[in-house]
C-alpha positions as a printed Julia matrix, in Angstrom:
335×3 Matrix{Float64}:
 -53.8    18.6     1.73
 -50.95   19.95   -0.56
 -48.91   19.48    2.45
 -49.8    16.52    3.08
 -48.93   15.2    -0.64
 -45.36   16.68   -0.19
 -45.12   14.96    3.02
 -45.91   11.78    1.43
 -43.96   12.35   -1.76
 -40.82   13.13    0.67
 -41.6     9.79    2.8
 -41.8     8.19   -0.97
 -38.43    9.2    -2.09
 -36.28    8.26    1.29
 -38.31    4.55    0.86
 -37.16    4.43   -2.27
 -33.64    6.01   -2.02
 -32.76    3.52    0.95
 -33.56    0.59   -1.43
 -31.97    1.06   -3.77
 -28.41    2.12   -1.42
 -28.61    5.41   -2.09
 -28.44    6.28    1.69
 -24.91    5.46    0.95
 -24.39    9.11   -0.15
 -25.93   10.56    3.01
 -23.15    8.86    4.82
 -20.54   11.33    5.83
 -16.52   11.29    4.46
 -14.25    9.33    6.48
 -11.25   10.73    8.22
  -7.62   10.2     9.4
  -4.14   10.45    8.27
  -2.74    7.1     5.72
  -1.68    4.11    7.86
  -4.07    5.5    10.86
  -6.04    3.37   13.02
  -8.44    4.01   15.86
  -8.52    0.95   18.58
 -11.86    1.47   20.28
 -11.14   -0.92   23.52
 -11.59   -0.75   27.64
  -8.54    1.0    29.1
  -7.86   -1.97   31.3
  -7.81   -4.26   28.59
  -5.62   -2.33   26.73
  -2.89   -2.23   29.24
  -3.3    -6.34   29.93
  -2.6    -9.55   27.58
  -5.42   -8.2    25.15
  -4.05   -5.2    24.28
  -0.32   -6.53   23.65
  -2.37   -8.8    21.27
  -2.99   -6.35   19.6
   0.15   -4.6    19.06
   1.76   -7.75   18.23
  -0.59   -8.0    15.1
  -1.23   -4.24   14.04
   1.99   -2.62   15.27
   4.02   -5.47   14.12
   7.26   -3.94   11.92
   6.44   -3.33    8.74
   8.37   -5.59    5.7
  11.44   -4.67    4.67
  12.23   -0.99    6.18
  15.81   -0.02    7.35
  14.47    0.28   10.94
  11.11   -0.59   12.54
   8.05    0.94   12.07
   4.8    -0.39   12.74
   2.25   -1.22   10.18
  -0.18    1.35   11.71
  -0.17    4.4    13.7
  -2.52    3.38   16.65
  -4.86    5.46   18.92
  -6.55    3.68   21.18
  -9.89    5.63   23.21
 -12.4     3.58   25.54
 -15.99    2.66   24.23
 -17.37    5.45   26.33
 -15.34    8.11   23.78
 -16.36    6.52   20.63
 -18.96    9.29   19.33
 -19.11   12.14   16.96
 -16.46   12.76   14.11
 -14.46    9.87   15.88
 -16.58    7.18   14.37
 -15.83    8.43   11.02
 -12.13    7.77   11.53
 -11.82    5.37    8.03
 -10.13    2.31   10.11
 -11.38    1.24   13.33
 -10.35   -1.9    15.45
 -13.51   -2.4    18.39
 -12.33   -5.07   20.7
 -14.84   -5.86   23.96
 -15.62   -8.49   26.17
 -18.96   -9.31   25.5
 -21.42  -12.06   26.2
 -20.92  -13.31   22.02
 -17.35  -14.62   20.72
 -17.52  -13.17   17.53
 -15.39  -11.54   14.92
 -15.51  -10.19   11.75
 -15.6    -6.48    9.13
 -17.94   -4.14    8.92
 -17.97   -1.66    5.89
 -19.14    1.76    5.76
 -20.92    1.95    8.98
 -20.6     5.18   10.41
 -18.85    6.81    7.19
 -17.31    6.16    3.8
 -15.49    4.69    2.88
 -14.38    2.86    6.33
 -13.57   -0.69    7.58
 -14.5    -1.83   11.17
 -12.89   -4.72   12.19
 -15.06   -6.4    15.47
 -13.77   -8.45   17.73
 -15.26   -9.61   20.94
 -15.2   -12.85   23.25
 -16.44  -13.86   26.46
 -13.24  -13.98   28.57
  -9.78  -12.47   27.78
  -8.65  -15.52   26.0
 -11.9   -15.41   23.78
 -10.73  -12.47   22.36
  -7.02  -13.27   22.16
  -8.16  -16.41   20.1
 -10.31  -14.06   17.81
  -7.69  -11.79   17.05
  -5.15  -14.38   16.15
  -7.74  -16.0    13.62
  -9.06  -12.93   12.72
  -6.31  -10.18   12.43
  -4.71  -11.07    9.12
  -7.48  -10.6     7.4
  -8.16   -7.29    9.15
  -4.99   -6.39    8.39
  -5.78   -6.45    4.77
  -8.74   -5.07    4.52
  -7.31   -2.0     6.57
  -4.26   -2.01    4.29
  -6.27   -2.18    0.81
  -8.37    0.64    2.23
  -5.7     2.6     2.41
  -4.17    2.33   -0.91
  -7.48    3.34   -2.26
  -7.84    6.47   -0.19
  -3.7     7.5    -1.11
  -4.93    6.25   -4.9
  -7.71    8.85   -4.87
  -5.69   11.6    -2.93
  -3.23   11.03   -6.08
  -5.97   12.29   -8.41
  -5.98   16.04   -7.41
  -3.19   16.33   -8.82
  -1.65   14.03  -11.57
   1.73   14.31  -13.36
   0.76   14.03  -17.43
   4.16   13.01  -18.8
   3.71   10.07  -21.56
   6.44    8.97  -20.81
   5.48    5.26  -19.7
   3.08    4.96  -22.51
   5.42    5.58  -24.9
   8.56    3.46  -23.58
   6.41    0.47  -22.2
   2.58    0.92  -22.87
   1.45    0.87  -19.23
   0.3     4.08  -17.0
   0.69    5.22  -13.51
  -0.8     7.23  -11.48
   1.56    9.65  -10.1
   0.99   12.85   -8.1
   2.32   16.17   -9.85
   5.32   16.12   -7.41
   7.2    13.65   -9.36
   8.68   14.2   -12.43
  10.83   12.31  -15.13
  14.36   12.21  -14.15
  15.94   10.01  -16.66
  15.03    7.66  -19.67
  17.2     5.17  -21.98
  15.75    2.8   -24.25
  14.8     0.28  -21.89
  14.7     2.46  -18.57
  12.95    5.11  -16.45
  13.71    6.82  -13.58
  10.89    9.06  -12.07
  11.87   11.05   -9.16
  10.32   13.15   -6.18
  12.64   15.62   -3.53
  11.52   15.42   -0.04
  12.52   17.17    3.2
  15.52   14.68    3.42
  15.97   12.97    0.31
  14.16   11.71   -2.65
  11.6     9.1    -3.6
  12.19    7.33   -6.92
  10.65    5.22   -9.25
  12.07    3.33  -11.87
  10.57    0.59  -14.67
  12.29   -1.85  -16.84
  11.27   -4.83  -19.43
  12.88   -8.26  -18.89
  12.43  -11.17  -21.25
   9.5   -13.02  -20.57
  11.3   -16.2   -19.33
  13.13  -14.98  -16.91
  12.94  -16.76  -13.1
  11.7   -19.92  -14.56
  14.43  -21.29  -11.76
  12.15  -21.22   -8.59
  15.6   -22.55   -6.74
  17.13  -20.02   -7.74
  14.52  -17.21   -7.46
  16.38  -14.59   -4.84
  19.92  -14.76   -6.13
  18.72  -14.2    -9.67
  16.44  -11.24   -8.86
  19.11  -10.04   -6.78
  21.52  -10.56   -9.95
  19.16   -8.25  -12.03
  18.71   -5.73   -9.22
  22.29   -5.06   -9.04
  23.2    -5.42  -12.83
  20.31   -2.62  -13.36
  21.77   -0.64  -10.55
  25.18   -0.52  -12.19
  24.11    0.33  -15.63
  21.54    2.69  -15.14
  21.63    4.42  -10.7
  25.23    5.55  -10.29
  26.59    6.47   -6.52
  28.6     9.62   -5.63
  32.13    9.94   -7.36
  34.6     8.14   -5.0
  37.97    8.31   -6.34
  39.53    4.88   -7.39
  36.21    3.19   -6.33
  32.88    2.25   -8.42
  29.48    2.94   -6.69
  26.17    2.47   -7.94
  22.9     0.89   -6.53
  22.6    -2.65   -5.63
  20.97   -4.95   -2.91
  21.87   -5.12    0.55
  24.26   -7.64    0.52
  23.9    -8.52    4.21
  19.98   -8.95    4.31
  18.39  -10.85    2.14
  14.82   -9.34    0.57
  11.47  -11.01    0.91
   9.75  -12.74   -1.52
   6.28  -12.78   -2.02
   3.42  -14.03   -5.01
   0.82  -11.68   -5.47
  -1.3    -9.98   -8.39
  -0.72   -6.65  -10.03
  -3.54   -5.23  -12.63
  -4.91   -8.86  -13.01
  -1.72  -10.42  -13.97
   0.51  -12.87  -11.81
   3.47  -10.74   -9.99
   6.42  -11.49   -7.8
   6.9    -8.79   -5.05
  10.43   -7.92   -3.18
  11.1    -6.15   -0.72
  14.59   -5.17    0.76
  17.7    -2.72    1.17
  19.51   -1.41   -1.03
  22.51    0.29   -1.15
  25.38    1.94   -2.69
  28.46    0.1    -3.22
  31.64    1.21   -1.59
  29.45    4.37   -0.46
  27.75    5.14    2.65
  23.9     5.16    1.48
  21.04    2.69    2.19
  17.39    2.66    2.05
  14.01    0.41    1.5
  12.78   -0.78   -2.07
   9.95   -2.57   -3.04
   9.99   -4.33   -6.44
   7.23   -5.74   -8.84
   7.72   -8.12  -11.51
   4.71   -8.3   -13.71
   3.82  -11.05  -16.4
   2.95   -9.4   -19.27
   2.37  -12.28  -21.69
   0.89  -10.21  -24.29
   4.1    -8.51  -25.06
   6.62  -11.52  -24.32
   8.13  -10.01  -21.45
   7.81   -8.81  -17.75
   7.6    -5.9   -16.81
   9.7    -4.18  -13.64
   8.45   -1.85  -11.5
  10.66   -0.51   -8.48
  10.1     2.24   -5.85
  12.55    3.27   -3.27
  13.35    6.16   -0.54
  16.71    7.76    0.27
  15.88    9.85    3.51
  18.62    9.02    5.9
  17.65    9.31   10.1
  13.9     9.75    8.79
  11.02    7.56    9.23
  10.23    5.59    5.67
   7.09    3.98    6.02
   4.61    6.23    4.67
   7.19    7.4     2.04
   7.32    3.5     0.68
   3.58    3.24    1.27
   2.88    6.08   -1.05
   5.3     4.43   -3.7
   3.36    0.99   -3.4
   0.01    2.97   -4.29
   1.79    4.47   -6.83
   2.47    1.11   -8.3
  -0.94   -0.4    -8.06
  -2.11    2.04  -10.38
  -0.48    0.29  -13.55
  -2.12    0.02  -16.35
  -1.61   -1.83  -19.57
  -2.4     0.05  -22.57
  -3.85   -2.47  -25.99
  -0.27   -2.87  -28.06
  -1.65   -2.71  -31.69
  -0.39   -5.81  -33.23
   1.09   -4.87  -36.96
  -0.59   -5.4   -39.74
   0.8    -8.48  -42.04
   2.51   -7.03  -45.4
């Protein structure tokens, strides 16, 4: 009877756990490199027009890099080997010819955290239609998941310097491998050395009413970046020539409306170079409305790493900048 009572208590605990959602804690942690994607699909579909459509979306060139690199590094496997630890992959795309015509996203099905994009159709044409309709949403879900995973990994060893808080009343979660390289009254430069170059984040503030004219937005942003580069980011010494970072004049940057830290922001992706010197690389800029402090805060990440892939480096900088948190600035007391 004692054993029966123990068994009933255990069953009751399991039932309560399943009911209140704590069952999630029993799922294994998801696995996979940042920006990796497991594509579960029959080999014949993968080699044909369905596979071509998947690659068109999920291996599309990432925006703003110096050469083409895919959004995700894809690993294709047939459904018959989709078992064991492979199911614990963080980002999965499951594509299948079936008796149903569906496209949806499942969350934490086999592991935690995890997103699975499921696309099915009764024939190849229906599958392709579902890929075209659902791929942008699935890509956004995968990217957000990868950003969160990168940010979680930062927490293992954070830089403790307070310069951003002191200068701009903001915080950023960036790994201890980064160091404050330069600071002025309205400018902070944080850098990290990598094997063949460096990764950088700069921050500064501009007046709140800057960029009110949408018709000249691109030109005005380029002008702003170039003036900051000329003032704070010099290039190598060249006899008789002025060198500094600027926006590569041959390539117009891509501009998007977005939200950062629950504030309206402009996202700018493009290529930087050094005036009068052969150096270049990708940059990502966020121009964030901070109405409370009557300013726009600009944070930018850029990479210098010649002859190497830069997608994951830029992704890390994006993940760092998206941790920005605005501190409450105490208002001055009336005299």
